[in-house]
C-alpha positions in Angstrom: 0.0 0.0 0.0 1.3 3.4 -1.0 1.8 5.9 1.8 3.2 9.4 1.5 4.1 11.4 4.6 5.2 15.1 4.3 7.2 17.0 6.9 9.2 20.2 7.1 6.5 22.8 7.0 6.4 25.8 9.3 6.5 29.5 9.7 9.3 31.4 7.8 10.0 35.0 7.1 9.8 36.4 3.6 13.0 35.7 1.7 13.8 32.7 3.8 14.3 29.1 3.0 12.5 25.9 3.9 12.9 22.3 2.9 10.0 19.9 2.7 10.3 16.2 2.6 8.0 13.4 1.5 8.7 9.9 2.8 7.2 7.4 0.4 6.5 3.7 1.1 5.0 1.0 -1.0 6.4 2.3 -4.3 9.7 2.6 -6.2 10.7 5.9 -7.8 11.6 4.1 -11.1 7.9 3.7 -11.9 6.2 6.6 -10.1 6.2 10.3 -11.0 6.6 12.3 -7.8 5.2 15.8 -7.5 4.4 18.6 -5.1 1.2 20.6 -5.2 -0.1 23.3 -2.9 -3.4 24.7 -1.9 -4.0 28.1 -0.3 -7.2 28.9 1.6 -10.0 29.6 -0.8 -8.0 28.6 -3.8 -7.8 25.5 -6.0 -5.0 23.1 -5.6 -2.1 24.0 -8.0 0.9 22.2 -9.4 4.3 23.2 -8.0 7.0 20.8 -9.2 7.4 17.2 -10.5 10.2 14.7 -11.0 9.4 12.1 -13.6 10.1 8.4 -13.7 12.4 6.9 -14.7 14.6 9.6 -16.1 14.2 12.1 -13.3 13.2 15.1 -15.5 12.2 18.1 -13.4 9.4 20.5 -14.2 8.2 23.6 -12.3 5.4 26.0 -12.2 6.3 29.4 -13.5 5.6 30.9 -10.2 8.4 28.9 -8.4 10.9 28.5 -11.2 14.3 29.6 -10.1 13.4 29.5 -6.4 12.3 25.9 -5.7 14.1 22.7 -6.4 12.7 19.2 -6.4 15.0 16.2 -5.7 14.7 12.6 -4.7 16.8 10.4 -2.5 16.4 6.9 -3.8 18.2 5.3 -0.9 15.7 6.8 1.6 12.7 6.8 -0.8 12.2 10.4 0.0 11.4 13.4 -2.2 12.4 16.9 -1.2 11.3 20.4 -2.1 13.9 23.0 -1.4 12.2 26.4 -1.3 14.3 29.6 -1.4 13.3 33.2 -1.6 9.9 32.5 -0.1 7.1 35.0 -0.6 3.8 35.5 1.2 2.0 34.1 -1.8 3.8 30.8 -1.2 1.7 30.3 1.9 -0.3 27.1 1.5 -0.6 23.5 2.5 1.9 21.6 0.4 1.0 18.1 -0.6 3.1 15.3 -2.0 1.7 13.3 -4.9 2.7 10.0 -6.5 1.3 8.9 -9.9 2.0 5.6 -11.5 3.9 5.8 -14.7 2.0 2.9 -16.2 -1.2 2.6 -14.1 -2.0 6.3 -13.7 -3.0 5.6 -10.1 -2.5 8.6 -7.9 -1.9 8.9 -4.2 -1.7 12.0 -1.9 -0.1 12.7 1.4 -1.9 14.6 4.2 0.0 17.8 3.5 2.2 20.2 5.5 1.5 23.8 6.2 3.9 26.5 5.0 3.3 30.0 6.2 5.4 32.9 5.0 5.0 35.9 7.2 7.0 38.5 9.0 
């Protein structure tokens, strides 16, 4: 059974960094695309970044390009989202997503809150 557990959220000042982690179990990164999404209060869930299987291509939303970096640690089955230069508009619940490369099945984590405020 696939499980995704996010961690690393919190309160950070504008311009500061934060690193999110998504610990995955029940899957292997070679056959699952791993992504981060976010949802702010009153807004729809939006795509943030993805790392594809099996080649590890990375894609980002325009709003975070150049500031956020997605990576994966195959040994620990963990996906990270390094966020630099945070802005107030980055405030949201960040959710980890796994999508099967062949099956198209999708799983979500419970999310971790990121608040950017002075």
